N, C-alpha and C positions, 0 to 999 in steps of 0.2 A: 403723727399728724400727716394727713394727706389732703390735697386739694381735690375736690369732687366737682365735676361739671354737671350742667343741667341734664345732659343725655343720660347720665347714670341715675340721677335723682328721679327723673321722669320714669325711667324704666323701673326703678325700685317701687315707686308708689302707684304706677299705672296698672300694674298687674299683668303686663304683657309677658306671658310665660317664657318666651324665647329669650328674653333679656333679663328678667327678674333674677334668675339664678346667677347669671354672670355678674350682675351688679352687686348682689348680696355677697357673693364670694369675695369680690374685690374689696368691699367695705368691711368685711369681717376682719381683715388683716390689721385694721387700725380704727379704733372707735372715735378718734378725734378728727372730725370732718370739717374742713375749712373751705369757705366759699367767698367769692367777691360779692359785694352788696347787691348786684343786679340779679343774682341767681334765682331767687324765689319768683320774681316777675318773669324771668325767662322761662322757668318751668311752667308757670301758669299760662303763659302765652302758647307754649307747645301743647299743653293739654286743651286749651281753647281750640286750637287747630284740630286736634283729635275729635273734639266734640262736634265741630262744624262739619267734619268729614263723616260723622256718624259712627266713629270708632269708639266713642265714649258718650254716655248719657250725661245730662246736666247734673243729675244727682251724684253720679260717679265723680264728675269733675269736682264738685263741692267736697265730697269725701276725700278725694286724693289731695286737694289743696290743704285740707285739715291735717292729713297725714304728713304732708310736707312741712307744715308749720310746726308739727309736734316733734320733728326730728331735731336732734341736738346739734344744730349747725353753728359753727363758729364763723360769724359773718365779719368780713374785713372791708374797710373802705377802699374805694378804687382810686381816689384822688392821688395818693402817694405812688400809685403804679402807672400813672398816665404817660410819663416819658417812655417807659418800656413798652406800654401798649401801643403808642404811636410808632415806635421802632418796629414792632412786629406786624403792624397793620398792612404792610405790603404783601403779606402772605396769608393772613387770616382776618376774620372779622374782629372788630374791637371787642366784642363779647368774648370770643375765644382767646384773644390776646390777653384779656384780663385774667383768665384762668392760668395761662402760661406764666404771665408776669408774677402772679401771686405765688405760684409754685416755686419760681426762681427766687423770689424775695425770701421765702421761708425755707429755702434749700430742701425742698421735699418733692415728692412726685405728684403728678396730676393723673387722676383716674378718669377716663372718658370712654365712651363707646365709639367715638369718632376717630377712626384709624388715621385720618389725614393729619391730625394734630401731632402725631409722632414723627411726621415727615417735615414739619416746618423747619426751614433752614435757620441755623443760628440759635436755636433754643438752648437754654442752660438748665434744663431740668429733665428728669425721666418722665416719659409719658407712658402710662400703663393702660393697655386696652384689654379688658377682661375677655377671654375667649378668642383673642386674635390668633393665637397659635393653633386653635382647634377649628376655626371657621374656614 
């Protein structure tokens, strides 16, 4: 079981070649992908931004959202994580804190493309950044 953040999922479904391989390799290690309940909306928001910038068509957005929905994500509620989220919010957004708190709660690792999350002080989980050692 691994916690997967929006950066990895967006890369996986958006088809950006420079990140798809990195995301896919990290996810191949464990087929049980766990996410906090806000993840799908966070991914849709990121892809909306890509569409507004012209980096993705509206049709591609719709197709990517369907791919995201079709993933076998194990969605967890955030309410039980809120005290830890609040404790982490001095150094990261509440969204990112929820991924870290969930990984801590499940005693597993977080997979992200955001290298900054690995440097958050006081975290109690492993943060894996695919390709960080090669980039």
